[in-house]
N, C-alpha and C positions, 0 to 999 in steps of 0.2 A: 456409465460414469456419471457421478453427481456433478452438478454445476458448482463451481467454486464461488464463494462469496467475494473473495478478493483475488484479482488477477493483475498481471503485469500491465503497466501503463494506466492503471486506475488512479484516480485522485482520491486520497484518503485523508481523514482527520484523526489526529491522535487523541485518545480519550484519557490517557493517564501518563504520568512521567514528567520529566523536566520540560518537555516540549509540548505539554498538553494544550490543545486548541489550535495548534499549527497544522497546516495542510501541506501535503507533498505528493509526489508521484511515486508509485511503486516501481522499483527497479528490478526486484527479484522476489520470487515466492518459493519458499521451501514448504511444500505441502505435507511432507512426511513429518518434519519437525514443527509444523504449524507456526512458521515464522515468516516475516516479511522484511524486506530491506527498502526503506523509503529514502528518496533523494533529499539530501541536505537536512535530514532530521536524525536525532539520536546519535550525534557525533561523539566519537571517542578518540582519544589521543593514542597514537602508535609511534613508538620510537624505532626509527629505521636507520640501519647502517648505510653509509653512502657507497655508491658505486661510481665508476668512471662516467656512466651515462646520466645518473641523477644524484643530486646531493642528498646527504643524510639529514637527520634532525627529527623533530617532532612533527608528525603529520596527523591531520584530522581525517577520520574515515567514518562512514556510516556503519552503525552496528545493527544487528538484527533486532526486531521487535516481535513480541508474541502477537499472533493474528487477532487475539481477543482484545488487544489494546488499540486497534485501529477500526475505523468505520468508513465505508465507501460513501463518497459525496456524490449526490445526484447531479448530473450535468445540467438539468433543466431548473430545478428548484434550489440548487446550491445548498442543500441541507444534508447532513449525514442521514443515511437510510440503511436499514437492514433489507437488502433486496429479497424479493420473493421470486419463485420460479413461475413464470407465465408462459403461455403457449401463443406463438405467433399464428397468423392466418395460414401459413404453409405447414403448420404442425411441428415446427422446431421449437425447442425450449429456449427461453431467454431470461435474463435477470431483469426484474421490473421494480421500480421504486414504489414503496408502499404509500408514500404521500401523494405524488402527482400521477402515478401510473405510467411514467415515461420509461422506455427501455434504457438500461444502463449498459454502456459498452457495446 
C-alpha cells in the first residue's frame, strides 16, 4: 500500500478557490474519488426541512475539495510541503517534509 500524501487530521492549506490561502484540518478523505473534506472551509449552503428535533432553514456545510487543491502544512516549519517517503531507523516508511526533513504526522 502506498503512503497517502493527505490523511485525516492533517493540517492543509488551500491552493485554489474562494478560500485560497486558508488553513484547516482534514475531516475525511475519499481516496477513491481523490477528494478531501476540510473543516470550516469550502462551505456551501444546504436548505433543510425542519423536524421536531432540529429546526429547518439554510445550513452551511463543508463540501468536498479535490485533493490536488490542498497541500499538507509541515508542523515544524509551518510551510506547505509535498511530503516525500522516507525510511525511519526501524525500517518503517513515513512522510517527510522536503524543506526541513521533519516527519509529518
